[in-house]
C-alpha positions in Angstrom: 0.3 -0.2 0.0 3.1 2.2 1.0 3.9 2.2 -2.4 1.0 2.7 -3.7 0.3 6.0 -2.6 3.8 7.2 -3.2 3.0 6.3 -6.9 -0.2 7.8 -6.8 1.3 10.9 -5.6 3.7 11.0 -7.9 1.7 11.4 -10.7 -0.4 13.8 -9.3 2.1 15.8 -8.9 3.5 14.9 -12.5 -0.3 15.7 -13.7 -0.6 19.3 -11.7 2.6 20.2 -13.3 1.3 19.1 -16.8 -1.8 21.2 -16.0 0.7 24.4 -15.5 2.6 24.0 -18.5 1.1 26.7 -20.1 2.0 29.4 -17.2 5.5 27.7 -16.9 8.4 28.4 -19.0 10.4 25.5 -21.0 13.1 25.3 -18.7 11.3 25.2 -15.8 8.6 23.1 -16.9 11.2 20.6 -18.5 13.1 20.9 -14.8 10.1 20.0 -12.9 9.3 17.0 -14.6 13.2 16.1 -15.1 12.8 16.2 -11.0 10.0 13.9 -10.6 11.8 11.3 -12.9 14.7 11.5 -11.1 12.8 11.4 -8.0 11.1 7.7 -9.8 14.6 6.3 -9.9 15.9 7.0 -6.8 12.3 5.2 -5.3 13.2 2.6 -7.7 16.6 2.4 -6.3 15.8 1.9 -3.0 13.0 -0.2 -2.9 12.2 -3.4 -3.8 9.4 -4.4 -6.5 9.0 -7.9 -6.3 5.9 -9.8 -5.9 5.2 -13.7 -4.7 5.2 -14.4 -8.5 8.0 -12.8 -9.8 11.5 -11.6 -9.0 12.1 -7.9 -9.8 15.3 -6.9 -8.5 17.3 -7.8 -11.0 17.2 -4.0 -11.9 19.0 -3.3 -9.0 21.5 -5.9 -8.1 21.6 -4.5 -4.9 18.1 -4.4 -3.8 19.0 -7.8 -3.0 20.5 -6.9 0.7 16.6 -6.1 1.2 14.4 -8.3 -1.3 11.5 -9.4 0.3 12.2 -13.0 -1.5 16.3 -12.7 -0.3 16.1 -15.8 1.3 14.0 -18.0 -1.1 16.4 -16.5 -3.7 19.4 -17.2 -2.0 18.6 -21.2 -0.9 18.1 -21.3 -5.0 21.4 -19.3 -6.0 24.0 -19.0 -3.0 26.3 -17.5 -4.7 24.6 -15.0 -4.9 25.9 -13.8 -1.6 29.0 -12.7 -3.0 26.4 -9.9 -4.3 25.5 -8.9 -0.6 28.1 -6.7 1.5 28.6 -8.7 4.8 27.1 -11.8 3.4 28.5 -15.2 2.7 28.1 -18.4 1.1 27.2 -21.1 3.3 30.5 -23.3 4.5 29.3 -26.5 2.8 28.1 -25.0 -0.5 30.0 -27.1 -3.4 29.2 -26.2 -7.1 27.9 -28.5 -8.6 30.0 -30.3 -11.5 28.6 -33.8 -12.4 24.8 -34.1 -13.4 22.3 -34.9 -11.0 18.5 -35.0 -11.0 17.3 -33.7 -7.7 13.4 -32.7 -7.5 12.5 -29.2 -8.1 10.0 -27.0 -8.2 9.5 -26.2 -12.0 7.9 -22.6 -11.5 10.2 -21.6 -8.8 13.4 -23.0 -10.5 12.1 -21.6 -13.6 11.3 -18.0 -12.0 14.9 -18.1 -10.1 17.0 -18.8 -13.5 15.0 -16.4 -15.3 16.4 -13.9 -12.3 19.8 -14.5 -12.7 19.2 -14.3 -16.8 18.1 -10.7 -16.1 20.5 -9.9 -13.3 23.5 -11.1 -16.0 21.7 -9.1 -18.3 21.4 -5.6 -16.6 24.8 -5.7 -14.6 28.1 -4.0 -16.4 30.6 -5.9 -14.3 32.2 -9.1 -15.4 32.3 -10.7 -11.6 28.4 -10.3 -11.6 28.0 -11.8 -14.8 30.2 -14.8 -13.6 28.4 -15.5 -10.4 25.4 -15.3 -12.2 26.3 -18.0 -14.6 28.0 -19.9 -12.5 24.8 -19.8 -10.5 22.5 -20.7 -13.0 24.5 -23.9 -14.1 25.0 -24.8 -10.7 21.1 -25.5 -10.6 20.8 -26.9 -14.2 23.5 -29.5 -13.5 21.4 -30.2 -10.0 17.9 -30.4 -11.4 19.4 -32.0 -14.9 15.5 -33.4 -15.3 14.5 -29.5 -16.5 16.8 -29.8 -19.4 15.0 -32.9 -21.1 11.9 -30.6 -20.3 13.7 -28.0 -21.8 15.8 -28.4 -25.2 15.8 -24.8 -25.5 17.8 -24.2 -22.4 20.6 -26.4 -23.3 20.9 -24.7 -26.0 21.2 -21.2 -24.2 23.8 -23.0 -22.0 25.6 -24.2 -24.7 26.0 -21.2 -26.2 26.9 -19.2 -23.1 29.7 -21.9 -22.3 30.8 -21.6 -25.6 31.1 -18.2 -25.6 32.9 -18.3 -22.3 35.8 -20.3 -23.7 36.1 -18.3 -27.0 35.7 -14.7 -25.5 39.3 -13.6 -24.8 38.2 -11.4 -22.1 36.7 -14.7 -19.9 39.5 -16.9 -20.6 42.4 -14.3 -18.9 40.4 -13.6 -16.2 39.7 -17.2 -16.0 43.4 -18.0 -15.6 43.6 -16.1 -12.4 40.4 -17.0 -10.9 40.1 -18.3 -7.2 37.5 -20.8 -7.3 38.2 -22.1 -3.6 35.3 -20.1 -3.1 33.0 -22.1 -5.0 34.7 -25.6 -3.2 36.3 -26.1 -6.3 40.0 -25.7 -7.5 39.8 -25.5 -11.3 37.9 -23.7 -13.9 34.3 -25.9 -14.2 33.6 -24.8 -17.9 35.4 -27.0 -19.6 34.0 -29.4 -17.3 30.1 -28.3 -17.7 30.8 -28.4 -21.9 32.2 -31.6 -21.8 29.1 -33.3 -20.0 26.1 -30.8 -21.7 27.3 -30.1 -24.9 29.3 -33.2 -26.5 31.3 -32.6 -29.8 29.3 -33.7 -32.6 30.4 -37.0 -34.0 30.8 -37.0 -37.8 29.2 -39.5 -40.1 31.4 -42.7 -41.0 32.8 -42.0 -44.8 31.2 -44.9 -46.7 
Protein backbone atom coordinates (compact mmCIF):
# COMPACT_ATOMS: atom_id res chain seq x y z
CA UNK A 1 0.00 0.00 0.00
CA UNK A 2 2.87 2.36 0.81
CA UNK A 3 4.30 1.85 -2.69
CA UNK A 4 0.91 2.45 -4.30
CA UNK A 5 0.37 5.66 -2.28
CA UNK A 6 3.76 7.00 -3.32
CA UNK A 7 3.17 6.27 -7.01
CA UNK A 8 -0.28 7.88 -6.85
CA UNK A 9 1.21 11.00 -5.26
CA UNK A 10 3.98 11.19 -7.83
CA UNK A 11 1.49 10.71 -10.66
CA UNK A 12 -0.67 13.55 -9.30
CA UNK A 13 2.38 15.77 -8.97
CA UNK A 14 3.32 15.20 -12.60
CA UNK A 15 -0.29 15.76 -13.69
CA UNK A 16 -0.34 19.10 -11.85
CA UNK A 17 2.87 20.16 -13.59
CA UNK A 18 1.34 19.17 -16.90
CA UNK A 19 -1.74 21.30 -16.16
CA UNK A 20 0.47 24.31 -15.38
CA UNK A 21 2.59 23.83 -18.49
CA UNK A 22 1.20 26.91 -20.26
CA UNK A 23 2.14 29.14 -17.33
CA UNK A 24 5.67 27.79 -17.09
CA UNK A 25 8.70 28.49 -19.23
CA UNK A 26 10.07 25.59 -21.21
CA UNK A 27 13.06 25.33 -18.86
CA UNK A 28 10.87 25.39 -15.75
CA UNK A 29 8.59 22.70 -17.16
CA UNK A 30 11.47 20.45 -18.23
CA UNK A 31 13.30 20.86 -14.91
CA UNK A 32 10.21 20.04 -12.87
CA UNK A 33 9.38 16.95 -14.96
CA UNK A 34 13.01 15.79 -14.89
CA UNK A 35 13.04 16.14 -11.11
CA UNK A 36 9.95 13.91 -10.93
CA UNK A 37 11.64 11.32 -13.12
CA UNK A 38 14.80 11.43 -10.99
CA UNK A 39 12.66 11.03 -7.89
CA UNK A 40 11.03 7.97 -9.41
CA UNK A 41 14.41 6.43 -10.32
CA UNK A 42 15.66 7.04 -6.78
CA UNK A 43 12.49 5.36 -5.52
CA UNK A 44 13.26 2.30 -7.64
CA UNK A 45 16.85 2.34 -6.40
CA UNK A 46 15.79 2.08 -2.79
CA UNK A 47 12.78 -0.23 -2.84
CA UNK A 48 12.13 -3.85 -3.67
CA UNK A 49 9.43 -4.14 -6.33
CA UNK A 50 9.16 -7.93 -6.21
CA UNK A 51 5.94 -9.81 -5.59
CA UNK A 52 5.24 -13.34 -4.43
CA UNK A 53 5.07 -14.35 -8.10
CA UNK A 54 8.00 -12.45 -9.57
CA UNK A 55 11.59 -11.52 -8.77
CA UNK A 56 11.99 -7.96 -10.06
CA UNK A 57 15.06 -6.68 -8.21
CA UNK A 58 17.33 -7.64 -11.10
CA UNK A 59 17.18 -4.04 -12.37
CA UNK A 60 19.22 -3.04 -9.32
CA UNK A 61 21.15 -6.10 -8.03
CA UNK A 62 22.16 -4.32 -4.81
CA UNK A 63 18.48 -4.35 -3.82
CA UNK A 64 18.82 -8.08 -3.17
CA UNK A 65 20.02 -7.14 0.33
CA UNK A 66 16.54 -5.86 1.22
CA UNK A 67 14.51 -7.94 -1.25
CA UNK A 68 11.41 -9.53 0.22
CA UNK A 69 12.34 -12.71 -1.67
CA UNK A 70 16.02 -12.66 -0.66
CA UNK A 71 15.95 -15.84 1.42
CA UNK A 72 14.13 -17.77 -1.31
CA UNK A 73 16.52 -16.55 -4.00
CA UNK A 74 19.64 -17.28 -1.93
CA UNK A 75 18.38 -20.73 -1.05
CA UNK A 76 18.19 -21.47 -4.77
CA UNK A 77 21.32 -19.54 -5.77
CA UNK A 78 23.70 -19.25 -2.77
CA UNK A 79 26.47 -17.70 -4.89
CA UNK A 80 24.48 -14.48 -5.06
CA UNK A 81 25.52 -13.92 -1.44
CA UNK A 82 28.76 -12.55 -2.90
CA UNK A 83 26.77 -9.60 -4.28
CA UNK A 84 25.54 -8.62 -0.80
CA UNK A 85 28.01 -6.73 1.41
CA UNK A 86 28.72 -8.70 4.57
CA UNK A 87 26.93 -11.86 3.39
CA UNK A 88 28.68 -15.20 3.00
CA UNK A 89 28.14 -18.35 0.96
CA UNK A 90 27.20 -21.34 3.17
CA UNK A 91 30.36 -23.09 4.38
CA UNK A 92 29.24 -26.42 2.94
CA UNK A 93 28.50 -25.05 -0.54
CA UNK A 94 30.06 -26.96 -3.43
CA UNK A 95 29.56 -26.01 -7.04
CA UNK A 96 27.69 -28.76 -8.88
CA UNK A 97 30.00 -30.28 -11.52
CA UNK A 98 28.23 -33.58 -12.12
CA UNK A 99 24.76 -34.28 -13.47
CA UNK A 100 22.18 -34.90 -10.76
CA UNK A 101 18.42 -35.26 -10.90
CA UNK A 102 17.37 -33.81 -7.58
CA UNK A 103 13.64 -33.01 -7.41
CA UNK A 104 12.67 -29.38 -7.92
CA UNK A 105 9.80 -26.96 -7.83
CA UNK A 106 9.60 -26.12 -11.53
CA UNK A 107 7.87 -22.69 -11.27
CA UNK A 108 10.35 -21.59 -8.60
CA UNK A 109 13.37 -22.94 -10.48
CA UNK A 110 12.31 -21.30 -13.75
CA UNK A 111 11.62 -18.03 -11.93
CA UNK A 112 15.08 -18.17 -10.31
CA UNK A 113 16.82 -18.92 -13.61
CA UNK A 114 14.99 -16.04 -15.27
CA UNK A 115 16.09 -13.77 -12.43
CA UNK A 116 19.73 -14.85 -12.85
CA UNK A 117 19.64 -14.26 -16.60
CA UNK A 118 18.11 -10.83 -16.04
CA UNK A 119 20.67 -9.80 -13.40
CA UNK A 120 23.47 -10.86 -15.73
CA UNK A 121 21.95 -8.95 -18.65
CA UNK A 122 21.46 -5.78 -16.60
CA UNK A 123 24.90 -5.83 -14.97
CA UNK A 124 27.96 -4.21 -16.51
CA UNK A 125 30.37 -6.00 -14.15
CA UNK A 126 32.06 -9.19 -15.32
CA UNK A 127 32.31 -10.58 -11.76
CA UNK A 128 28.53 -10.31 -11.34
CA UNK A 129 27.99 -11.95 -14.73
CA UNK A 130 30.27 -14.84 -13.73
CA UNK A 131 28.46 -15.33 -10.42
CA UNK A 132 25.10 -15.39 -12.22
CA UNK A 133 26.34 -17.79 -14.91
CA UNK A 134 27.87 -20.16 -12.36
CA UNK A 135 24.60 -20.05 -10.40
CA UNK A 136 22.67 -21.03 -13.53
CA UNK A 137 24.95 -23.97 -14.29
CA UNK A 138 24.92 -25.06 -10.65
CA UNK A 139 21.13 -25.27 -10.78
CA UNK A 140 20.76 -27.00 -14.14
CA UNK A 141 23.40 -29.59 -13.26
CA UNK A 142 21.81 -30.15 -9.86
CA UNK A 143 18.31 -30.44 -11.37
CA UNK A 144 19.20 -31.83 -14.77
CA UNK A 145 15.69 -33.10 -15.37
CA UNK A 146 14.79 -29.54 -16.35
CA UNK A 147 16.98 -29.78 -19.45
CA UNK A 148 14.98 -32.78 -20.63
CA UNK A 149 11.88 -30.61 -20.42
CA UNK A 150 13.52 -27.61 -22.08
CA UNK A 151 15.89 -28.25 -25.03
CA UNK A 152 15.96 -24.48 -25.54
CA UNK A 153 17.56 -24.02 -22.12
CA UNK A 154 20.25 -26.55 -23.04
CA UNK A 155 20.93 -24.61 -26.23
CA UNK A 156 21.27 -21.33 -24.30
CA UNK A 157 23.56 -22.97 -21.74
CA UNK A 158 25.84 -24.42 -24.44
CA UNK A 159 26.12 -21.04 -26.17
CA UNK A 160 27.08 -19.40 -22.89
CA UNK A 161 29.69 -22.03 -22.12
CA UNK A 162 31.17 -21.59 -25.61
CA UNK A 163 31.23 -17.83 -25.09
CA UNK A 164 33.17 -18.21 -21.84
CA UNK A 165 35.77 -20.40 -23.54
CA UNK A 166 36.12 -18.38 -26.75
CA UNK A 167 36.01 -14.82 -25.37
CA UNK A 168 39.59 -13.66 -24.74
CA UNK A 169 38.61 -11.41 -21.83
CA UNK A 170 36.83 -14.26 -20.04
CA UNK A 171 39.69 -16.68 -20.68
CA UNK A 172 42.18 -14.18 -19.25
CA UNK A 173 40.04 -13.70 -16.13
CA UNK A 174 39.72 -17.44 -15.52
CA UNK A 175 43.48 -17.94 -15.79
CA UNK A 176 43.90 -16.14 -12.46
CA UNK A 177 40.43 -16.72 -11.00
CA UNK A 178 40.23 -18.07 -7.44
CA UNK A 179 37.72 -20.92 -7.55
CA UNK A 180 38.25 -22.03 -3.93
CA UNK A 181 35.22 -20.10 -2.66
CA UNK A 182 33.15 -22.43 -4.85
CA UNK A 183 34.55 -25.51 -3.14
CA UNK A 184 36.58 -26.44 -6.25
CA UNK A 185 40.13 -25.84 -7.44
CA UNK A 186 39.78 -25.64 -11.21
CA UNK A 187 37.82 -23.88 -13.93
CA UNK A 188 34.42 -25.64 -14.19
CA UNK A 189 33.63 -24.33 -17.70
CA UNK A 190 35.46 -27.11 -19.68
CA UNK A 191 33.98 -29.74 -17.33
CA UNK A 192 30.42 -28.49 -17.81
CA UNK A 193 30.82 -28.09 -21.55
CA UNK A 194 32.20 -31.61 -22.02
CA UNK A 195 29.17 -33.04 -20.20
CA UNK A 196 26.45 -30.75 -21.49
CA UNK A 197 27.63 -30.11 -25.03
CA UNK A 198 29.57 -33.14 -26.31
CA UNK A 199 31.16 -32.58 -29.74
CA UNK A 200 29.20 -33.79 -32.71
CA UNK A 201 30.49 -37.07 -34.10
CA UNK A 202 30.89 -36.83 -37.88
CA UNK A 203 29.05 -39.52 -39.87
CA UNK A 204 31.18 -42.45 -41.00
CA UNK A 205 32.69 -42.21 -44.46
CA UNK A 206 30.99 -44.70 -46.71
